[in-house]
C-alpha positions in Angstrom: -23.9 9.0 6.8 -23.0 7.6 3.4 -22.1 4.0 2.8 -19.8 2.0 0.5 -21.0 -1.4 -0.6 -18.5 -3.7 1.1 -17.9 -7.0 3.0 -18.8 -8.2 5.5 -21.3 -5.3 5.6 -21.6 -1.7 4.2 -18.7 0.6 5.2 -20.1 3.7 6.8 -18.1 6.5 5.2 -17.5 10.1 6.2 -15.9 11.6 3.1 -14.5 14.6 5.0 -12.3 12.2 7.0 -11.4 9.8 4.2 -8.0 9.3 2.5 -6.4 6.7 0.1 -3.2 5.0 1.1 -1.3 3.4 -1.8 1.3 0.9 -0.4 4.6 0.3 -2.1 3.7 0.4 -5.8 7.5 0.5 -6.6 9.6 -0.6 -9.5 11.6 -2.9 -7.2 8.5 -5.0 -6.6 6.9 -4.8 -10.0 9.6 -4.9 -12.6 12.1 -7.5 -13.8 15.5 -7.0 -12.1 14.0 -5.7 -8.9 13.8 -7.1 -5.4 10.6 -9.0 -6.0 12.0 -10.8 -9.0 15.3 -11.5 -7.1 13.1 -13.6 -4.7 11.9 -15.7 -7.6 8.5 -14.1 -7.9 6.3 -13.5 -10.9 6.2 -9.7 -10.9 3.6 -9.6 -13.7 1.0 -10.2 -11.0 1.8 -6.8 -9.5 1.7 -4.9 -12.8 -1.7 -6.4 -13.5 -3.3 -4.3 -10.9 -1.9 -1.0 -12.1 -5.0 0.1 -14.1 -7.2 -0.4 -11.0 -4.8 1.4 -8.7 -4.6 4.2 -11.2 -8.4 4.5 -11.4 -8.7 4.6 -7.7 -6.0 7.3 -7.3 -7.7 9.4 -10.0 -11.0 9.0 -8.4 -9.7 10.4 -5.1 -7.9 13.2 -6.8 -11.1 14.1 -8.7 -13.0 14.2 -5.5 -10.4 16.4 -3.8 -9.6 13.7 -1.3 -6.1 13.0 0.0 -3.8 10.4 -1.7 -0.9 9.2 0.4 1.9 7.0 -1.1 4.3 4.8 0.7 7.7 3.4 -0.4 9.6 0.7 1.4 13.2 1.8 1.4 16.3 2.3 3.5 19.0 4.8 4.1 22.1 4.5 1.9 24.2 3.6 4.9 21.8 0.9 5.9 21.6 2.2 9.4 17.8 1.5 9.5 18.1 -2.0 8.1 18.3 -4.8 10.7 20.6 -7.7 9.8 17.7 -10.0 10.4 15.8 -8.4 7.5 18.7 -8.1 5.2 20.1 -11.6 5.7 16.9 -13.7 5.7 16.1 -16.0 2.8 18.1 -16.7 -0.3 17.5 -13.9 -2.9 19.8 -13.4 -5.8 20.1 -9.7 -4.6 19.8 -8.4 -1.1 18.6 -5.0 0.1 21.4 -2.5 -0.5 23.1 -4.6 -3.3 23.6 -3.1 -6.7 21.0 -4.3 -9.2 19.9 -3.4 -12.7 17.9 -0.4 -11.3 20.5 0.8 -8.8 20.8 -0.3 -5.2 17.9 -2.5 -4.1 15.3 -0.7 -1.9 17.6 2.3 -1.1 16.1 5.7 -0.9 16.6 7.8 -4.1 17.5 4.8 -6.3 15.7 4.3 -9.6 14.2 0.9 -8.6 12.9 2.3 -5.4 10.7 4.8 -7.2 6.9 4.4 -7.6 5.8 3.2 -11.0 5.5 6.1 -13.4 1.9 5.4 -14.1 1.1 5.9 -10.4 3.6 8.6 -9.6 2.6 11.1 -6.9 1.6 14.6 -7.9 3.3 17.6 -6.4 1.9 18.1 -2.9 0.8 14.5 -2.3 2.4 12.9 0.7 5.0 10.2 0.2 6.0 8.2 3.2 9.4 6.4 3.1 9.1 3.4 5.5 11.9 1.1 6.6 9.5 -1.7 7.8 6.4 -3.6 6.6 4.0 -1.3 8.3 3.7 2.3 7.3 3.3 3.6 10.8 6.6 2.2 12.1 9.4 4.8 12.2 7.5 7.2 10.0 5.5 10.4 10.2 2.3 8.8 8.9 0.4 9.1 12.2 1.1 12.8 12.4 0.2 13.4 8.7 -3.2 11.8 9.2 -3.9 13.7 12.4 -3.0 17.0 10.8 -5.4 16.3 7.9 -8.2 15.1 10.2 -8.3 11.7 8.6 -10.1 8.9 10.5 -10.9 6.5 7.6 -8.5 4.9 5.2 -8.9 3.1 1.9 -5.9 0.9 1.1 -4.4 -0.3 -2.2 -1.0 -1.7 -3.2 1.3 -4.6 -2.4 1.7 -7.1 -1.1 -1.8 -7.8 0.3 -0.6 -10.2 3.0 2.6 -8.3 4.1 2.8 -4.5 3.9 -0.8 -3.8 3.1 -2.3 -6.0 5.9 0.4 -5.0 8.3 -0.4 -1.3 7.8 -4.1 -2.0 8.1 -3.6 -3.8 11.4 -1.4 -0.9 12.6 -4.1 1.6 11.6 -6.9 -0.5 13.2 -5.0 -0.5 16.5 -4.8 3.2 16.3 -8.5 3.6 15.8 -8.8 4.2 12.1 -11.6 2.5 10.1 -10.0 0.7 7.2 -11.2 -0.5 3.8 -9.2 -2.6 1.3 -9.8 -2.1 -2.4 -9.9 -5.7 -3.6 -8.8 -5.4 -7.2 -6.2 -2.7 -6.4 -4.1 -5.0 -4.2 -2.1 -8.0 -5.1 0.3 -10.7 -3.9 2.9 -12.8 -5.7 0.8 -15.7 -4.3 -2.9 -15.7 -5.1 -3.7 -17.9 -2.2 -2.1 -15.4 0.2 -4.2 -12.6 -1.2 -7.4 -14.6 -0.7 -6.4 -15.6 2.9 -5.5 -12.0 3.8 -8.8 -10.7 2.5 -10.6 -13.4 4.5 -8.7 -12.5 7.7 -9.2 -8.8 7.3 -13.0 -8.9 7.1 -13.5 -11.9 9.4 -15.5 -11.8 12.6 -17.4 -8.6 11.7 -14.6 -6.7 10.1 -12.1 -7.4 12.9 -9.3 -5.6 10.9 -11.4 -3.8 8.3 -13.7 -4.0 5.3 -13.1 -5.0 1.7 -14.8 -3.5 -1.3 -14.7 -3.4 -5.1 -13.0 -0.4 -6.8 -16.2 0.5 -8.7 -18.2 0.7 -5.4 -15.6 2.9 -3.8 -15.4 5.2 -6.8 -19.2 5.5 -7.0 -19.4 6.6 -3.4 -16.6 9.2 -3.5 -17.9 10.6 -6.8 -21.1 11.6 -5.0 -19.3 13.0 -2.0 
């Protein structure tokens, strides 16, 4: 079996069972006027990783491996949005409110869309998720089963929330998970560092982490 150079040790990869999952690279989290900015965050930290996420996506496409995108969003009638999620904190805009890019985190609105540089190609799976984890209340599990996927490479935002939550969900379901270090980000650098440390602690208790170049080198020779 092939390997990807990783921490805490090499990731044993079966390319026939490998897919990339890109978490929530949306305008609402990465652009001024979106939900991330309404929480007082520096959204430039998110746009900084776009080139590495793009390289990773293109590498998987070139290798003929599946790319799956997720978007955190809710129904226009907010029927899948718990009050505890909407009302928590003190943002200038709440989920469902009208903002500069349409209603915040509502399916079909301009701000909810994936960044144009990372837009899905026709035929690539896009999962709309109402929660932090991509398995909750979505068809992701069925999609992976249908494709015969057992190993997942993760990219996207934010490292400590939606990315780590989905990795933990996947780990509990028996998937082997690898996080692409430069292709994930947080609004808080210390949170990203802590999440990476937790993921690969105790012999990859949640999963592995690796550099984008090492992942790309492996799949290029698949």
